[in-house]
N, C-alpha and C positions, 0 to 999 in steps of 0.2 A: 637614698643618705649618704651622708658627707662623710668624711673620712672621720670628723671630728667628734659628729654625731656616733658612727660605730667605734668609736675608740670609750667613750662615754657611758656605752648603752652592754660593754660587754662586761663578759662575766668573769673575778679575776682569778686565774687557774689554781691561786692557793688558799682560796677562801671554800673550796669544794673537795668532794672524796672522789679518788680513782676511779674514770668510766672504764667500760667496758666497750671495748671497738669490736668488729667482725669488717673484715676486708678481704673481699672476694678479689682475684688475679692479685694476689699480694707477692708475687714472688716479684714482678718487676715494673719498670717505670712509675707511673702516679701511683698505682699501688702498692709500690715500697714506701716508697715516699709519700703516702701516707700512716703507715705501718712506723714508721722510723720517726715520723711527726710525733705521732700519738704516744708511742712510748719513751721520747726523750721529752714528754710532758709532763711524763708519769703517769700516763696511762696502762691501761692492761689489755692486749689485743690478741683476738684470735685471728691471724694471717690463715684463707684457705687460699686453694690453688690448684690446678693438676698436675704440676712440677713442684713440689716442698724442698726440692735439694737446695735450693738456692734461699731458702729459708732459715735453715743453719745455722749461721753465724747467728740470725738475732735469738733463737731460740738458747746458744749457749751466752749471749751477752746478756737476755735480758732472762735468762732464769727464773719460772716461776711469773712470771710477768706477758711471757707471750706463748701462746701455742701454735703449731701450726697444723694445718687441716687440708689432708688431700679432696680435693672436690671437682668433678668436673659439674658446672654449672647447667649443661641441659638435659641431666638428670636429673629428673622432678623428685623420684624417694630419695634421691642421695641430696638431693639440698636440704631434704625435713629431716633426714637423719644425721646431716653432719650440721646443723644449725642446732638441734635438742643437744650436740653434742657440745658446740660453741657455751651456750648456757649454761650447762654442768660443768662446763671448764672454770667460770669463774661467779655462777650464783644468778648472773642475769646478760644481759646486751644494754647499752646503752644508747650507741653511736652504729648503727648497719650502714658500707660505703659498697654498693652494688657497682663494681670496676669492669669485672673481669670482662674483656672487649678481644674482638678481632677486626681485622677491616679485609675489606673485598673492595678491588679496582681493578676497573672494568665498564666499557660501554654497558649501557642496558642488553642491546643488542646480543651483545658476546655474554652473557650472565645463565651458567644452566640452571637447571630448575633443582641440580642438587646443589651448586655453592649460596642459590639465593635461600636455600630452606635451612643450609647448615651454619648460615650467616646468620637468620633471624631465630636459629635457636639459644647460640649464644647472647648475640648484644639486644636483644627483645625479651625470647623468654627464659635465658638465663636469670634477667632481672627479676622478672617477674614473678619464678618462681622463689625466688629468693624471698622476695616481698612477702609473697600469700605466707612463707617459713615465717617469717619472724615478728609481723604484727600481732598474732596473738600472743604473744610470749609480752611486748609494748604494752597492748592493749591492754593486758591482765594487771601491768606493774603501773599503767596510769601514765608514762612516760618513756621519752628515746628521741631516736632522729634516723630516717631514712635519709641518706644521697645517694640520689641516681646520678651515675656519671651518664650527662647525657656527649652531646658536643654543638657545638656552634654549627654547626654544619646541619643540624636540624631544622634549624632555621628555611633551608632553602635547599632544593636537589642543584647539584652539581654535577657537571659529565665525568665519570668517571668513579665518582664516591655517591652515585644515586640511590645504592644497596646501602650504602652505610647510614647516610645520612634518611632513607627510610627508617631502616630501624630504630633509631634514636629519634625519630619525627613521632613511633607508634612511642615507644619510651616516654617520652614528651607527654602525652595526652594522657598515658595510662599513669604514670606521676601526678599531673593535676588532677584529676581524679581521686589517687588515694591521698593528697593532699587532702582533698575534701571530709574523703571517708574518714578519718582519722582526728582529724584536729577535735573532735567532741572527746575524744579519749587523752588527749594532753600529749600526744604525739604528732612531732613536728617532722616531715616531707621538702626535702629541699632538690630542685633538680638542679645539676651544675655541668656549666655547660663551658666547660675545656678550652682553647685555642689548641696552636700545634706546641707542644711539649717533646723533649727527647726522651722517647721512650721507646720499648720494640716492638710497637704497634704495627710499625711496616717493614718489620722484618720476621720475626717470630711470630707474631700473629697475622701476617698477610695469607691472603689469598689473590693470584693472578686469572684476570681473564686471559684464552686465547686471544689472540688481537687481529680484529680483523684489516685487511689492507686499506680500507674504504676510510677508515678513523687516523691514519697514520698523522698526515696536516693539524688534524685536530690535538693528538698526541703531543706532538711538537711542541703548539704552543701552548699547552698543557704544562710542559716540562718549565718553558721559561716561567710562567709565573710562578712557579713553586719553586724555581730556583729561586728567587729572589728572597723568596720566605727565611725568619730565622727561627726554628726552635726554642725554646727556653728552656731551663732546666725546673726540674719536678717540685724539687724544692720548695721554689718559690710558691705554685700549687697546692703544697701542702700547709706553707703557710697561714693560705688565704681560708684554706677548710678548718684549719684550728680556730680562725677568727669565727667561723660564722659559727661553729658549733660552740663556743661560749656564747651567743650572743640569745638575750633570754628569748625574743620574737625574731628567728631567724629568717631570712628573705623565703619566699616558694622557688626562686628561680635565680641566678645567678651565673654570671660569664666570666671566666676564669683569661684574665690579658687583655693588658689595652689593646693591641691590633685586630682581638677577635671583636672586644666592645665595639671599637671603631667599625667594623666592616659589619658587626649582627645593625647594627642603628643606622646604617647605610643602606640596608638591606629590608627592616623596616621602613624606612624613607620613600626609598624607590617603590613597597608593597604599596604602600597609604597613597602616594600617588599616582600610582596605577588603579586604584578604585575610585578615586576621584575623578581622577577621566574621564570612568565609563561607569560615572553613578548614572546617570539621565538612563543609560540600554540596563542598570541593571534592576532601575525602579518598573521598568516598564513589563517586569516579570510578577510583579501582584497583582 
């Protein structure tokens, strides 16, 4: 869709009632930016996070329009209780942003079972539990929009971020299924695939494996690649997200960031070329 088309089909925020957002991982990074943008637009927000301390300023500034709730998304029962509290706070939910996430850096050989399971508990199962908890409310009211914060990295595995990409790829597949299942009830579902943004994902939310010396040359190569990248301001991602939720027919997936878009497009092109190169061999399997 062109920029012009997006502009003409976006709902004028002044022509609608304030919406209610439920944002996980709202205390910092993208989640914080999403919450701030929604509040600035006149909407109401329930911000969920393990540590709600950093949200005290939003509670004070937007008294009556912002509610902070403590939540560990890996606890399914706690997720359902917290979603019920969020609905009770403002009477409904309109936009749900599954943003809570962590990062695991390390080669596949180095990842422990505990690290792998803990990583999926947050990045995949946490989003799954929230989706399960909110969909009955959205289905009953016949409207709503779930935005799953995935990653441009879900398109392909990359050295040292394989578990992160795997969890986001699993979320990608579940999101596609959920979009089909929810469409008949008037509920939209969008997979959001951000590129690099200035967040705490690689500080507060980071787990590192115990490094094996055999991968030292590859780590040096990766450090050089990452050293050339520049992360963007999360507020820019939030501005795009506000445009997306104002669309009467929002996309089922959208990439955030020009560099991320170019990289995903190149990966898709390379994948199509490889499929084509081996098409004859593939067809022998019939």
